[in-house]
C-alpha positions in Angstrom: 211.2 37.0 54.6 208.9 36.9 51.4 206.9 33.6 51.2 203.5 32.2 50.0 200.7 34.0 51.4 197.3 33.1 53.0 194.7 32.8 50.6 193.4 36.3 48.9 190.1 37.8 48.4 188.3 36.4 45.2 189.0 39.0 42.9 192.7 39.0 43.9 192.9 35.3 43.6 191.2 35.3 40.1 193.8 37.9 38.8 196.5 35.5 40.2 194.9 32.4 38.6 194.8 34.0 35.1 198.5 34.7 35.6 199.3 31.1 36.1 201.3 30.7 33.2 203.7 33.1 34.7 204.1 31.0 37.5 204.8 27.8 35.2 207.2 29.8 33.2 209.2 31.1 36.2 209.4 27.5 37.5 210.6 26.4 34.1 213.2 29.1 33.8 214.6 28.5 37.2 214.7 24.7 36.3 216.4 25.3 33.1 218.9 27.9 34.6 219.8 25.5 37.6 219.0 28.0 40.2 218.2 25.4 42.9 221.3 23.5 42.3 223.3 26.6 42.6 221.8 27.6 45.6 223.5 25.9 48.7 222.2 25.6 52.0 223.3 29.0 53.2 221.4 32.2 51.8 223.1 33.7 48.6 223.2 37.1 47.1 221.5 37.6 43.9 224.8 38.8 42.5 226.6 35.6 43.5 223.7 33.3 42.3 223.6 35.4 38.9 227.2 34.8 38.5 226.8 30.9 39.2 224.0 30.6 36.6 225.4 33.2 34.4 222.4 35.5 34.1 221.8 39.1 34.7 221.4 39.9 38.6 218.4 42.3 38.3 216.1 40.0 36.3 216.9 36.9 38.1 215.9 38.9 41.3 212.6 39.5 39.7 212.3 35.9 38.7 213.0 34.5 42.4 210.7 37.3 43.8 208.0 36.1 41.8 208.6 32.3 42.7 209.1 33.3 46.6 205.4 34.4 46.5 204.3 30.8 45.7 206.8 29.4 48.4 209.5 28.2 45.9 212.7 30.2 47.1 212.3 32.6 50.1 213.7 36.2 50.2 215.4 37.1 53.6 215.3 40.6 55.1 218.6 41.5 53.8 217.7 40.7 50.1 219.3 37.5 50.1 217.7 34.4 48.7 217.4 30.9 50.3 215.8 27.7 49.9 212.5 26.3 50.6 211.1 22.5 50.9 209.7 23.2 47.3 212.6 25.0 45.7 214.7 21.9 46.8 212.6 19.9 44.5 214.2 21.5 41.7 217.5 20.3 42.4 218.7 17.4 40.5 220.5 15.8 43.4 217.2 15.7 45.4 216.1 12.2 46.1 212.6 13.6 45.7 213.5 15.8 42.6 210.6 17.1 40.5 212.8 18.9 38.2 212.3 16.7 35.4 208.4 16.8 35.7 208.6 20.4 36.0 210.3 20.7 32.7 207.9 18.1 31.1 204.7 20.0 31.9 206.0 23.2 30.7 207.7 21.9 27.4 207.1 24.1 24.2 204.4 22.2 22.9 202.2 22.7 26.0 202.3 26.5 25.3 200.9 25.6 21.8 198.2 23.4 22.8 196.8 25.2 26.1 195.2 28.0 24.1 193.3 25.7 22.4 191.7 23.9 25.4 188.2 25.3 24.4 188.4 23.8 21.0 189.2 20.4 22.9 186.3 20.7 25.3 184.0 21.4 22.5 185.0 18.5 20.2 186.4 16.0 22.7 189.5 15.4 20.7 193.0 16.2 21.0 194.5 19.2 19.3 198.0 18.1 18.5 197.3 16.4 15.4 195.7 19.6 14.0 198.7 21.6 15.4 201.5 19.4 14.1 199.8 17.0 11.6 200.6 13.9 13.4 199.9 11.9 16.4 201.4 13.2 19.6 204.3 10.5 20.3 205.2 10.5 16.7 205.4 14.3 16.7 207.5 14.1 19.9 210.1 11.5 18.7 210.3 12.8 15.0 210.2 16.4 15.4 210.8 17.3 19.1 213.7 14.7 20.2 214.7 16.9 22.9 211.1 17.2 24.5 210.9 13.4 24.0 214.2 13.0 26.3 212.5 15.2 28.6 209.5 12.9 28.6 211.5 10.0 29.2 213.5 11.6 32.1 210.2 12.7 33.7 208.6 9.4 33.2 211.7 7.8 34.7 211.5 10.1 37.9 208.0 9.5 38.5 208.4 5.7 38.0 211.6 5.4 40.4 209.8 7.5 43.0 206.4 5.3 42.9 207.6 1.9 42.2 209.0 1.5 45.9 205.6 2.6 47.0 203.9 0.0 44.8 206.0 -2.7 46.0 205.5 -2.0 49.6 201.9 -1.8 49.1 201.4 -5.3 47.2 201.3 -8.5 48.9 202.4 -10.8 46.2 203.4 -13.7 48.5 202.4 -17.0 47.1 202.9 -15.8 43.5 205.6 -17.2 41.5 205.7 -14.7 38.6 204.6 -11.2 38.1 204.3 -9.2 34.7 204.6 -5.2 34.2 202.4 -4.4 31.8 203.3 -1.3 29.8 205.8 -1.0 32.4 208.1 1.5 31.1 211.9 1.0 32.0 210.7 -1.6 34.7 211.1 0.1 38.0 207.8 -1.6 39.4 209.0 -5.1 38.4 212.6 -4.5 39.6 211.2 -3.4 42.8 208.8 -6.3 43.2 211.8 -8.7 42.4 213.9 -7.1 45.1 210.9 -7.7 47.6 210.4 -11.2 46.6 213.7 -12.9 45.8 212.3 -16.3 44.5 209.8 -14.4 42.1 210.2 -14.2 38.3 209.2 -11.0 36.6 208.4 -9.9 32.7 208.4 -6.2 31.6 206.2 -5.8 28.5 206.3 -2.4 26.5 206.8 -0.9 23.1 210.5 -2.0 21.6 212.0 1.6 22.0 210.9 1.7 25.5 212.1 -1.6 26.7 215.3 -0.8 24.9 216.2 1.4 27.8 214.9 -1.0 30.5 216.7 -0.4 33.7 220.3 -2.2 33.6 219.4 -4.5 36.6 217.0 -6.2 34.3 219.2 -6.6 31.2 221.8 -9.1 30.6 224.7 -8.6 33.1 222.3 -7.2 35.6 221.7 -8.7 39.1 218.3 -9.3 38.3 218.6 -10.5 34.8 218.3 -14.1 35.7 214.9 -13.7 36.8 213.7 -11.1 34.4 212.3 -11.3 30.9 212.1 -8.2 28.6 209.4 -8.4 26.0 209.0 -5.6 23.4 205.6 -5.3 22.2 202.1 -3.3 21.8 200.0 -4.1 24.9 197.0 -2.8 22.9 197.8 -5.4 20.3 198.5 -8.6 22.4 200.0 -9.7 25.7 202.4 -12.5 25.1 203.2 -13.0 28.9 201.9 -15.7 31.2 201.9 -14.7 34.8 200.4 -15.2 38.2 199.8 -11.4 38.8 199.8 -8.8 36.2 200.5 -4.9 37.3 199.1 -2.4 34.9 200.2 1.1 35.9 199.3 4.5 34.5 198.6 3.4 31.0 194.8 3.0 30.9 194.4 6.9 30.1 193.9 6.3 26.2 190.5 6.1 24.5 188.0 3.7 25.7 188.6 1.2 22.8 192.3 1.1 23.5 191.6 0.5 27.3 189.2 -2.2 26.5 191.9 -3.9 24.2 194.4 -3.7 26.5 192.3 -5.4 29.5 191.1 -8.1 27.1 194.6 -8.9 26.1 195.8 -9.3 29.8 192.7 -11.2 30.8 193.1 -13.8 27.6 196.9 -14.2 28.6 196.3 -14.7 32.3 193.1 -16.9 32.1 190.8 -17.6 35.3 192.0 -16.9 38.7 194.8 -14.5 37.6 195.4 -11.6 39.7 195.4 -8.2 38.0 196.3 -4.9 39.8 195.6 -1.7 38.1 197.2 1.6 39.3 196.0 4.9 38.3 195.7 8.5 39.2 192.1 9.7 40.0 190.4 12.8 39.6 187.9 12.5 42.4 188.4 13.0 46.2 192.1 12.6 46.5 194.7 15.0 48.0 196.2 15.6 44.6 193.1 16.9 42.9 194.6 20.0 41.4 197.5 18.1 40.1 195.5 15.1 38.7 192.8 17.5 37.0 195.4 19.7 35.4 197.0 16.2 33.9 193.4 15.1 32.7 193.2 18.3 30.7 196.7 18.0 29.3 195.8 14.4 28.3 192.7 15.7 26.5 195.1 18.2 24.7 197.7 15.8 23.4 196.3 12.5 23.1 192.5 12.6 23.6 192.9 10.6 26.8 191.5 11.1 30.1 192.4 10.5 33.9 189.8 8.4 35.6 187.4 8.6 38.5 186.8 6.0 40.8 183.5 5.3 39.2 184.8 5.3 35.6 187.8 3.0 36.5 185.4 0.5 38.3 183.2 0.7 35.1 186.1 -0.1 32.8 187.3 -3.0 34.9 184.2 -4.6 35.4 182.9 -4.2 31.8 186.3 -5.9 30.8 185.2 -8.9 33.1 187.2 -8.4 36.0 186.1 -8.9 39.6 187.5 -6.0 42.0 188.5 -7.3 45.3 190.1 -3.9 46.9 190.6 -0.4 46.2 193.6 1.4 48.1 195.5 4.4 47.9 199.3 3.8 47.1 200.3 7.4 47.8 198.4 10.9 47.5 198.6 10.5 43.7 197.8 7.1 43.0 195.2 4.2 43.7 195.5 0.5 43.3 192.4 -1.3 42.2 193.3 -5.1 43.0 191.3 -7.5 40.8 190.8 -11.2 39.7 189.8 -12.8 36.5 186.7 -15.0 37.5 186.8 -18.7 36.9 
């Protein structure tokens, strides 16, 4: 059975690394073709798989053989292919599916941007504005709506999967209200309202984002009587009063935007307010390869950055917060539990 191999010697490993784009492209092709969905629990011949996903058998075998070298699918001794733990994550129906995230990280704009990484490193600025003549998210929504939809699905997947872990980690007993700042579609606040039946929650994000808030929070939803949805830009204002503010995965912009967001939260909450900041870190975490890659992608598209523990602590204390605790949420996220001093 062909599977991922043990670490090769340095010359071979470097040759493999410079062809990293081939692996990314193979993952994208597999996801777009729906190979993982077509492959059941029993091994299948390439011919049957090709018929199911409407491809030619010979190039499909080449694609699967390349992916099996990384542990994504496995080739049996008789030439049939079967699932691995990683290939199952490309299925749409897997509860831990990473299909949308795999597509997002390999969208067409990424292939335009990655070759300009040296330019971004030299200047410290994003390259997307030079490539497309407009800011990244403006470009996505105006010129690449299909990619914008992929982004929304990927962020939904990520939020759904981490929201339950965030809710399990946070002890908000004693708090009457929570606000999810820049909270996307509201998965975190929904999970917290599930955990605390007497709590009230607010979701604050851009109008186009909260228009797609999870149905449970909207009128007619089972959490609607305890939920408030507020459209707005957190960098401009936080018109929400709460006992606890949760800020997850949005402090990745330039320093000025981060400082303004934190100042707005502190001003809205006032002394004694609890502020929980949740972010990916690029130092000493099990997800270093993923987080550092996302850090470089942020440099390319919006000129942002993932944080180290030190840089996150610095931003929070400079804003005027007191940090009470730092804990991992999962291998990808850390929670910085803070309060506004009296």
